[in-house]
C-alpha positions as CSV (number, residue, x, y, z in Angstrom):
1,M,-4.7,30.1,-14.7
2,G,-1.0,30.6,-14.2
3,G,0.2,33.3,-11.9
4,H,-3.0,33.9,-9.9
5,V,-2.3,34.3,-6.2
6,V,-3.9,31.6,-4.1
7,I,-4.4,31.5,-0.3
8,V,-4.7,27.9,0.8
9,A,-5.9,26.8,4.2
10,G,-4.4,23.4,4.9
11,F,-6.2,21.1,7.4
12,G,-5.3,18.2,9.6
13,F,-8.0,16.7,11.7
14,R,-9.0,13.7,13.9
15,K,-11.7,11.2,13.1
16,A,-13.9,12.8,15.8
17,A,-13.6,16.3,14.3
18,T,-16.7,18.2,13.3
19,V,-17.5,21.0,10.8
20,D,-17.3,23.3,13.8
21,S,-13.8,22.0,14.7
22,L,-12.6,22.9,11.2
23,A,-14.3,26.2,11.2
24,D,-12.8,27.1,14.6
25,A,-9.3,26.2,13.4
26,L,-9.7,28.3,10.3
27,A,-11.2,31.3,12.2
28,R,-8.1,31.2,14.5
29,T,-5.9,31.9,11.5
30,G,-7.8,35.1,10.6
31,A,-7.3,34.2,6.9
32,H,-9.8,34.2,4.0
33,P,-8.6,31.4,1.8
34,T,-9.3,30.9,-1.9
35,H,-8.9,27.1,-1.5
36,I,-8.8,24.5,1.2
37,A,-6.6,21.4,1.3
38,T,-5.9,18.2,3.2
39,L,-4.4,14.8,2.6
40,Q,-6.1,12.6,0.0
41,S,-6.8,10.1,2.7
42,K,-8.8,12.7,4.6
43,A,-10.3,14.8,1.7
44,R,-13.3,12.7,1.0
45,T,-14.5,12.3,4.6
46,G,-18.0,13.6,5.2
47,V,-17.0,16.2,7.6
48,F,-14.4,17.8,5.3
49,R,-16.8,17.7,2.3
50,A,-19.5,19.3,4.4
51,F,-17.1,22.0,5.5
52,A,-16.0,22.7,1.9
53,R,-19.6,22.9,0.7
54,A,-20.5,25.3,3.5
55,R,-17.7,27.6,2.5
56,S,-18.1,27.1,-1.3
57,L,-14.3,26.6,-1.5
58,P,-12.5,24.4,-3.9
59,V,-10.7,21.4,-2.3
60,I,-7.2,20.4,-3.2
61,E,-6.3,16.8,-2.3
62,V,-2.7,16.4,-1.5
63,P,-1.2,13.0,-1.9
64,D,-0.2,11.6,1.4
65,E,3.3,10.7,0.1
66,Q,3.8,14.3,-1.2
67,A,3.0,15.7,2.3
68,Q,5.6,13.4,3.8
69,M,8.3,15.0,1.7
70,I,7.6,18.5,3.0
71,D,9.7,19.9,5.9
72,T,7.2,21.7,8.2
73,P,8.1,24.2,11.0
74,T,5.9,22.3,13.4
75,K,7.3,18.9,14.4
76,S,4.4,17.1,16.2
77,A,5.6,13.7,17.4
78,S,2.0,12.2,17.0
79,S,1.7,13.6,13.5
80,L,5.1,12.3,12.5
81,A,4.1,8.8,13.8
82,A,0.7,8.7,12.3
83,K,1.1,10.6,8.9
84,G,4.9,10.9,8.4
85,T,4.9,14.7,8.5
86,G,5.4,17.1,11.4
87,S,2.1,18.9,10.6
88,V,-0.5,17.7,8.2
89,A,-2.1,21.2,8.1
90,E,1.2,22.9,7.2
91,A,2.3,20.2,4.7
92,A,-1.1,20.3,3.0
93,A,-1.1,24.1,2.7
94,I,2.4,24.2,1.3
95,A,1.9,21.4,-1.1
96,A,-1.4,22.8,-2.4
97,C,0.3,26.1,-3.2
98,F,2.9,24.2,-5.3
99,G,5.6,24.9,-2.8
100,G,4.2,28.2,-1.7
101,T,5.2,30.1,1.4
102,L,3.7,29.3,4.8
103,I,2.2,32.5,6.1
104,A,0.6,31.1,9.3
105,K,1.8,28.0,11.2
106,R,-0.9,25.6,12.4
107,F,-3.6,26.8,14.7
108,I,-5.4,24.2,16.8
109,S,-9.2,24.3,17.2
110,N,-10.5,24.8,20.7
111,D,-11.7,21.2,20.9
112,Q,-8.2,20.1,19.7
113,M,-9.8,18.0,16.9
114,A,-8.5,20.1,14.0
115,T,-5.5,22.1,12.9
116,C,-5.3,24.8,10.1
117,A,-2.3,26.4,8.5
118,I,-2.2,29.0,5.7
119,A,0.1,29.2,2.7
120,K,0.3,31.7,-0.2
121,G,1.4,30.7,-3.7
122,S,0.4,30.7,-7.3
123,E,-1.7,28.5,-9.4
124,T,0.0,26.7,-12.3
């Protein structure tokens, strides 16, 4: 496993987000990820699981506490207040790549219910 390049789409989303919200946020990045990631507290929601199944992509659950330790380029005041990180999408993508490099800052879905950021790294 070690050394394989991974492209991770990290997601942040509101409770009202739909599969289409997540798909739109991902489409806006133009990326073709090998994995998707979000916070553990969000990863088992029905909408995220349905999105992962529809894409046949492995899910990486990032511990909420780990995401809070990652300095993100985006500094959303609402995200900082709610989740302790400037961007859930960026933090999830970076953490899931084991400290990989952010290659696309967060993109926001048209309905403003989901965000997606892309990071590149290696599996360990």
